[in-house]
C-alpha positions as CSV (number, residue, x, y, z in Angstrom):
1,X,39.8,-28.1,12.0
2,X,41.8,-28.1,15.2
3,X,44.0,-30.9,16.6
4,X,41.6,-31.3,19.5
5,X,38.9,-32.3,17.0
6,X,41.1,-35.3,16.0
7,X,41.1,-36.6,19.6
8,X,44.9,-36.4,20.2
9,X,46.0,-35.8,23.8
10,X,45.5,-32.2,24.9
11,X,49.2,-32.1,26.1
12,X,50.3,-32.8,22.5
13,X,48.2,-30.0,21.1
14,X,49.8,-27.6,23.6
15,X,53.3,-28.8,22.7
16,X,52.6,-28.3,19.0
17,X,51.4,-24.8,19.6
18,X,54.8,-23.9,21.0
19,X,56.2,-24.7,17.5
20,X,53.4,-22.6,15.9
21,X,51.7,-25.8,14.7
22,X,48.1,-25.0,15.2
23,X,46.1,-26.5,12.3
24,X,46.4,-30.1,11.0
25,X,47.4,-30.6,7.4
26,X,45.1,-32.7,5.1
27,X,47.1,-35.9,5.5
28,X,47.1,-35.4,9.3
29,X,43.3,-35.0,9.2
30,X,42.9,-38.2,7.3
31,X,45.6,-40.4,8.9
32,X,45.2,-39.6,12.6
33,X,41.7,-41.0,13.0
34,X,42.7,-44.2,11.1
35,X,45.7,-44.8,13.4
36,X,43.8,-43.9,16.5
37,X,41.2,-46.5,15.5
38,X,43.9,-49.1,15.6
39,X,44.0,-49.8,11.9
40,X,47.1,-50.7,9.8
41,X,47.7,-48.0,7.3
42,X,49.6,-47.0,4.2
43,X,50.0,-43.2,4.4
44,X,51.2,-41.3,1.3
45,X,51.3,-37.6,0.7
46,X,53.5,-35.2,-1.1
47,X,56.7,-34.0,0.6
48,X,56.4,-31.2,3.2
49,X,52.9,-32.0,4.3
50,X,53.5,-33.3,7.8
51,X,53.5,-37.1,7.4
52,X,55.8,-37.6,10.4
53,X,53.3,-36.0,12.8
54,X,50.5,-37.8,11.0
55,X,51.7,-41.0,12.6
56,X,53.6,-39.8,15.7
57,X,50.6,-37.9,17.2
58,X,48.2,-40.8,17.3
59,X,50.9,-43.2,18.4
60,X,51.9,-40.9,21.2
61,X,48.2,-40.5,22.1
62,X,47.8,-44.2,22.6
63,X,51.2,-44.8,24.3
64,X,51.2,-46.3,27.8
65,X,53.9,-44.2,29.5
66,X,53.3,-46.0,32.8
67,X,54.6,-49.2,31.3
68,X,58.3,-50.1,30.9
69,X,57.6,-52.0,27.7
70,X,58.8,-51.1,24.2
71,X,55.7,-50.3,22.2
72,X,56.8,-48.7,18.9
73,X,59.6,-49.4,16.4
74,X,60.2,-46.8,13.6
75,X,62.6,-47.8,10.8
76,X,64.0,-45.5,8.2
77,X,66.3,-45.9,5.2
78,X,68.8,-43.3,6.4
79,X,70.4,-42.3,9.6
80,X,69.6,-38.7,8.9
81,X,65.9,-39.3,8.8
82,X,66.0,-41.4,11.9
83,X,67.8,-38.6,13.8
84,X,65.2,-36.1,12.5
85,X,62.3,-38.2,13.8
86,X,64.0,-38.5,17.2
87,X,64.6,-34.7,17.3
88,X,60.8,-34.2,16.7
89,X,60.0,-36.6,19.5
90,X,62.4,-34.8,21.9
91,X,60.9,-31.4,20.9
92,X,57.4,-32.6,21.7
93,X,58.5,-34.0,25.0
94,X,60.3,-30.8,25.9
95,X,57.4,-28.6,24.9
96,X,55.1,-30.8,27.1
97,X,56.9,-29.3,30.1
98,X,57.2,-32.5,32.1
99,X,53.5,-33.5,31.6
100,X,54.2,-36.3,29.2
101,X,57.3,-38.2,30.0
102,X,57.8,-40.9,27.4
103,X,61.1,-42.3,26.5
104,X,62.5,-42.6,23.0
105,X,65.9,-43.9,21.7
106,X,67.8,-43.5,18.5
107,X,69.5,-46.7,17.2
108,X,71.7,-46.1,14.1
109,X,74.7,-47.9,12.9
110,X,77.1,-44.9,13.2
111,X,76.9,-44.9,17.0
112,X,78.7,-47.3,19.4
113,X,76.5,-50.3,19.9
114,X,77.7,-50.9,23.4
115,X,76.4,-47.5,24.4
116,X,73.1,-48.2,22.7
117,X,72.8,-51.5,24.6
118,X,73.5,-49.7,27.9
119,X,70.8,-47.0,27.1
120,X,68.3,-49.7,26.3
121,X,68.3,-50.6,30.0
122,X,66.3,-47.3,30.5
123,X,63.4,-49.1,28.8
124,X,62.4,-46.8,25.9
125,X,58.8,-46.8,24.8
126,X,59.8,-45.9,21.2
127,X,62.9,-46.8,19.2
128,X,63.8,-45.1,15.9
129,X,66.6,-46.3,13.8
130,X,68.2,-47.7,10.7
131,X,67.0,-51.2,9.6
132,X,70.4,-52.8,10.0
133,X,71.1,-51.7,13.5
134,X,67.7,-52.5,14.8
135,X,67.9,-56.0,13.3
136,X,71.4,-56.5,14.7
137,X,70.1,-55.6,18.2
138,X,67.2,-58.0,17.9
139,X,69.5,-60.8,16.8
140,X,71.7,-60.1,19.8
141,X,68.6,-60.3,22.0
142,X,69.4,-56.8,23.3
143,X,66.2,-55.3,21.9
144,X,63.2,-57.1,23.3
145,X,60.4,-56.8,20.8
146,X,57.7,-59.2,22.1
147,X,55.8,-56.2,23.5
148,X,55.9,-54.1,20.3
149,X,52.4,-53.1,19.1
150,X,53.4,-50.9,16.2
151,X,56.0,-51.1,13.4
152,X,56.4,-47.9,11.3
153,X,58.2,-48.2,8.0
154,X,59.0,-44.6,6.9
155,X,59.9,-44.0,3.3
156,X,58.2,-47.3,2.5
157,X,58.4,-46.9,-1.2
158,X,62.2,-46.9,-1.0
159,X,62.6,-49.6,1.7
160,X,60.1,-52.1,0.2
161,X,61.6,-52.0,-3.2
162,X,65.2,-52.4,-2.3
163,X,67.6,-54.9,-0.7
164,X,66.3,-53.7,2.7
165,X,63.1,-55.7,2.2
166,X,64.7,-58.9,3.3
167,X,65.8,-57.2,6.6
168,X,62.3,-55.8,7.1
169,X,60.9,-59.3,6.7
170,X,63.3,-60.6,9.4
171,X,62.3,-57.8,11.8
172,X,58.6,-58.4,11.0
173,X,59.0,-62.2,11.8
174,X,60.5,-61.3,15.2
175,X,57.4,-59.4,16.2
176,X,54.1,-60.7,17.6
177,X,51.6,-61.7,15.0
178,X,49.1,-58.9,15.7
179,X,51.7,-56.1,15.6
180,X,50.3,-53.3,13.5
181,X,52.2,-52.0,10.5
182,X,52.1,-48.4,9.4
183,X,53.8,-47.5,6.1
184,X,54.7,-44.0,5.2
185,X,55.6,-42.6,1.7
186,X,55.8,-39.5,-0.4
187,X,54.8,-41.4,-3.5
188,X,52.0,-43.9,-4.2
189,X,53.8,-46.8,-5.9
190,X,51.7,-49.8,-7.0
191,X,54.5,-52.3,-6.2
192,X,55.3,-51.0,-2.7
193,X,51.6,-50.8,-1.9
194,X,51.2,-54.5,-3.0
195,X,54.2,-55.6,-0.8
196,X,52.8,-53.6,2.1
197,X,49.3,-55.2,1.7
198,X,51.0,-58.7,1.8
199,X,52.7,-57.8,5.1
200,X,49.5,-56.4,6.7
201,X,46.0,-57.7,6.5
202,X,43.2,-55.2,6.3
203,X,45.5,-52.2,5.6
204,X,43.8,-48.8,5.1
205,X,45.2,-46.6,2.4
206,X,45.3,-42.9,3.3
207,X,46.4,-40.6,0.4
208,X,46.5,-37.0,-0.5
209,X,48.1,-35.5,-3.6
210,X,50.9,-38.0,-4.1
211,X,53.4,-38.1,-7.0
212,X,52.9,-34.3,-7.3
213,X,55.1,-31.3,-6.6
214,X,53.3,-28.8,-4.4
215,X,52.3,-25.7,-6.3
216,X,54.1,-23.0,-4.2
217,X,57.5,-24.0,-5.7
218,X,58.9,-22.1,-8.8
219,X,60.9,-24.4,-11.1
220,X,63.8,-22.8,-13.0
221,X,66.7,-24.0,-15.1
222,X,69.9,-22.5,-16.5
223,X,71.4,-23.9,-19.7
224,X,75.1,-24.4,-19.1
225,X,78.1,-26.5,-20.1
226,X,78.9,-29.3,-17.7
227,X,82.3,-27.9,-16.7
228,X,80.8,-24.4,-16.0
229,X,78.3,-25.6,-13.5
230,X,80.3,-25.0,-10.3
231,X,81.1,-21.4,-11.2
232,X,77.5,-20.7,-12.3
233,X,76.2,-22.1,-9.1
234,X,78.4,-19.7,-7.1
235,X,77.1,-16.7,-9.1
236,X,73.5,-17.8,-8.7
237,X,73.8,-18.3,-4.9
238,X,75.3,-14.8,-4.6
239,X,72.6,-13.3,-6.9
240,X,69.8,-15.0,-5.0
241,X,71.2,-14.0,-1.6
242,X,69.8,-17.2,-0.1
243,X,70.5,-17.9,3.5
244,X,69.3,-21.5,3.5
245,X,69.7,-23.8,0.5
246,X,70.5,-27.4,-0.5
247,X,72.7,-28.2,-3.5
248,X,72.2,-31.8,-4.8
249,X,74.8,-33.8,-6.7
250,X,75.0,-37.5,-7.7
251,X,78.6,-38.2,-6.7
252,X,80.5,-37.7,-3.4
253,X,83.5,-36.2,-5.2
254,X,81.3,-33.6,-6.9
255,X,79.8,-32.6,-3.6
256,X,83.2,-32.2,-2.1
257,X,84.6,-30.1,-5.0
258,X,81.6,-27.8,-5.0
259,X,81.7,-27.3,-1.2
260,X,85.4,-26.4,-1.5
261,X,84.7,-23.9,-4.3
262,X,81.9,-22.2,-2.4
263,X,84.0,-22.1,0.8
264,X,86.9,-20.4,-1.2
265,X,84.5,-17.6,-2.0
266,X,83.5,-17.1,1.7
267,X,80.1,-18.8,1.3
268,X,79.1,-20.6,4.5
269,X,78.8,-24.2,3.4
270,X,78.8,-27.8,4.7
271,X,78.8,-31.1,2.8
272,X,77.0,-34.4,3.4
273,X,77.6,-37.5,1.3
274,X,78.7,-41.1,1.5
275,X,82.4,-40.1,1.6
276,X,81.9,-38.7,5.1
277,X,81.3,-40.8,8.2
278,X,77.8,-41.0,9.6
279,X,78.4,-39.0,12.8
280,X,79.8,-36.0,10.8
281,X,76.8,-36.1,8.5
282,X,74.4,-35.8,11.4
283,X,76.6,-33.0,12.9
284,X,76.5,-31.1,9.6
285,X,72.8,-31.4,9.2
286,X,72.3,-30.1,12.8
287,X,74.6,-27.1,12.0
288,X,72.5,-26.5,8.9
289,X,69.3,-26.8,10.8
290,X,70.5,-24.3,13.5
291,X,71.6,-21.8,10.8
292,X,75.3,-22.2,11.5
293,X,75.9,-22.9,7.8
294,X,73.8,-21.5,5.0
295,X,74.4,-23.9,2.1
296,X,74.3,-27.7,2.4
297,X,75.9,-29.6,-0.5
298,X,74.5,-33.1,-0.5
299,X,74.5,-36.3,-2.5
300,X,71.1,-38.0,-3.2
301,X,71.3,-39.9,0.1
302,X,69.4,-37.0,1.9
303,X,67.0,-36.3,-0.9
304,X,64.3,-38.2,1.0
305,X,63.0,-37.2,4.4
306,X,65.2,-34.3,5.3
307,X,63.0,-31.6,6.9
308,X,64.7,-28.3,7.6
309,X,62.5,-25.2,8.2
310,X,63.2,-22.2,6.0
311,X,65.0,-23.8,3.0
312,X,64.2,-21.4,0.2
313,X,66.2,-22.8,-2.6
314,X,67.1,-26.2,-4.0
315,X,69.9,-26.4,-6.6
316,X,70.3,-29.4,-8.8
317,X,73.9,-29.5,-10.1
318,X,73.5,-33.1,-11.3
319,X,70.0,-33.7,-12.7
320,X,67.9,-36.6,-11.4
321,X,67.2,-39.2,-14.1
322,X,63.7,-40.0,-12.8
323,X,60.9,-37.5,-12.2
324,X,60.1,-39.0,-8.8
325,X,63.6,-38.2,-7.7
326,X,63.2,-34.6,-8.8
327,X,60.0,-34.5,-6.8
328,X,61.8,-35.6,-3.6
329,X,64.6,-33.1,-4.1
330,X,62.2,-30.2,-4.9
331,X,60.2,-31.2,-1.8
332,X,62.9,-30.0,0.5
333,X,61.7,-26.5,-0.1
334,X,58.3,-24.9,-0.1
335,X,57.4,-26.8,3.1
336,X,54.5,-25.9,5.4
337,X,53.1,-23.5,2.9
338,X,56.2,-21.4,2.4
339,X,57.3,-20.4,-1.1
340,X,60.4,-22.1,-2.6
341,X,62.6,-22.3,-5.7
342,X,64.0,-25.4,-7.4
343,X,66.8,-24.4,-9.7
344,X,68.5,-26.9,-12.1
345,X,71.7,-26.4,-14.0
346,X,71.3,-28.3,-17.3
347,X,73.5,-29.1,-20.2
348,X,72.1,-29.3,-23.7
349,X,71.8,-33.1,-23.3
350,X,69.8,-32.7,-20.1
351,X,67.2,-30.3,-21.5
352,X,65.1,-33.3,-22.7
353,X,64.9,-34.4,-19.0
354,X,63.3,-31.0,-18.2
355,X,60.6,-31.7,-20.7
356,X,59.9,-35.1,-19.1
357,X,59.6,-33.4,-15.6
358,X,57.1,-31.0,-17.0
359,X,55.0,-33.7,-18.6
360,X,55.1,-36.3,-15.8
361,X,54.9,-34.0,-12.8
362,X,52.7,-31.4,-14.5
363,X,55.0,-28.5,-13.7
364,X,56.3,-25.5,-15.7
365,X,60.0,-25.0,-15.8
366,X,61.2,-21.5,-16.8
367,X,64.5,-20.8,-18.4
368,X,66.7,-18.2,-16.6
369,X,69.9,-16.4,-17.3
370,X,72.3,-14.3,-15.3
371,X,74.3,-11.3,-16.3
372,X,76.4,-9.1,-14.1
373,X,74.9,-10.6,-11.0
374,X,71.3,-10.1,-12.0
375,X,69.0,-13.1,-12.8
376,X,66.4,-12.7,-15.4
377,X,63.6,-15.2,-15.7
378,X,60.3,-14.4,-17.4
379,X,57.2,-15.0,-15.4
380,X,59.0,-15.9,-12.2
381,X,58.9,-13.7,-9.1
382,X,62.1,-12.3,-7.6
383,X,64.6,-15.1,-7.0
384,X,66.4,-13.3,-4.1
385,X,63.6,-14.0,-1.6
């Protein structure tokens, strides 16, 4: 199938082609007609399958760019994801070569609110941002939402099952009664689906293979003592020769220490966690996306939604306690059909978690070892890709 068969605007199809996006993914094939039809929707699909474009393309296709009214609000649980969606919108607009001049604005809590208020005078068609900042601007009556026709809640499974739900309720109550809701998630959770259904009458559920890890990722673990993990990580990164990888930790301090250790060994690295201010986190992600740094050490705050092309390896220094969190981390690699590796450093006590991953996610985790800079792992293709 081609995008033209889905009835999106031809200018959008041309813009996508400039990014070598030619064929819609399964979730895009299913979701785009539903949203074009004007239906409320709950879109869920495994990570790396193009959910962002699955809702952006039909929303853009029905946007009235001749109007000065705000028409779409997109809320996300993290500033990083909001910035990523704005980047996607800016790339589409740029690739349209002046033939589709819509206006979008990023509204996150890390930026100066006075500047954001001033920019709102340019009358964006779409705003994307963190829940708290959008609600704050609505309360200040600086964000006029009476014309909004679509509210998108990205990473709905996280937002609807957290303290953010009360803020979403307040945003929702400020909108017109017939404002359409579009929920987006990588997992299909019964509770979040139920909450979404209460917020939106007649919601259409659009699913592909949710709660699964895509099959082009190799899952590997090393058995190691806890205090030896940083040194082993350094050796594995050298042995793999990876040029783009994400290292996950639970704690801010662990992320900082690992980043310092890798930097000491002349490995190009950046860190992103709650101990760093929000603007520096966005800057580091942009450096990683541009290839200015090779390794991104991150706490769990970016496990969801981060989409960087060409990430070949995920390293878990601290092991997620829940299988769905492993799924989100692993989903940062193997995107858009590429191959990827998810490598976990596990102590003896953590090995039982590996067995749970295999059972609940239906994956095979292979044990590996390293000796004199060479990784051995039976049944797994070369790790240095």
